C-alpha positions in Angstrom: 0.0 0.0 0.0 2.0 2.9 -1.3 -0.6 5.5 -0.4 -0.4 4.5 3.2 3.3 4.8 3.3 3.1 8.2 1.6 0.5 9.3 4.2 2.7 8.1 7.1 5.7 9.9 5.6 3.7 13.1 5.2 2.5 12.8 8.8 6.1 12.5 10.1 7.4 15.4 8.0 8.5 18.6 9.7 6.4 21.6 8.9 8.6 24.3 10.4 10.1 27.3 8.5 7.8 26.8 5.5 7.1 29.5 2.9 3.6 30.3 1.9 4.0 28.3 -1.4 5.3 25.3 0.6 2.2 25.5 2.8 -0.1 25.5 -0.2 1.7 22.5 -1.7 1.5 20.7 1.7 -2.2 21.4 2.0 -2.9 20.1 -1.5 -0.8 17.0 -0.8 -2.8 16.3 2.4 -6.0 16.7 0.5 -4.8 14.2 -2.2 -3.7 11.7 0.4 -7.0 11.9 2.4 -9.1 11.4 -0.8 -7.0 8.5 -1.9 -7.2 6.9 1.6 -10.9 7.5 1.6 -11.4 5.5 -1.6 -9.5 2.6 0.0 -11.5 3.0 3.2 -14.8 2.7 1.3 -13.8 -0.8 0.2 -12.1 -2.2 3.3 -13.7 -0.3 6.2 -10.3 -0.5 8.0 -10.4 1.6 11.2 -6.6 2.2 11.0 -7.2 4.1 7.7 -9.7 6.3 9.4 -7.2 7.1 12.1 -4.6 8.1 9.5 -7.1 10.3 7.7 -8.0 12.0 10.9 -4.4 12.8 11.8 -3.6 14.1 8.3 -6.8 16.2 8.3 -5.7 17.7 11.7 -2.3 18.5 10.2 -3.9 20.0 7.1 -6.1 22.3 9.3 -3.0 23.6 11.1 -1.3 24.3 7.8 -4.4 26.1 6.5 -4.8 28.1 9.6 -1.3 29.5 9.1 -2.2 30.3 5.5 -5.3 32.3 6.5 -3.4 34.2 9.1 -4.7 35.8 12.4 -7.9 37.7 12.5 -7.5 41.4 12.3 -9.8 42.1 15.3 
């Protein structure tokens, strides 16, 4: 399962000192991984895949919150 290995590698990757374009790329990669894992999950119903998807989604949300910036108020 190459997608699972990619997802685990993405999860372990450091996300410090990223430029804005790096964050955009990382966010898109996270989305691609979650959608690919979801297709596998639909067929197998493996709970470990759901756990991986949840962790990647949490990391994606952190990345996107940095992209959007702090509220002005």
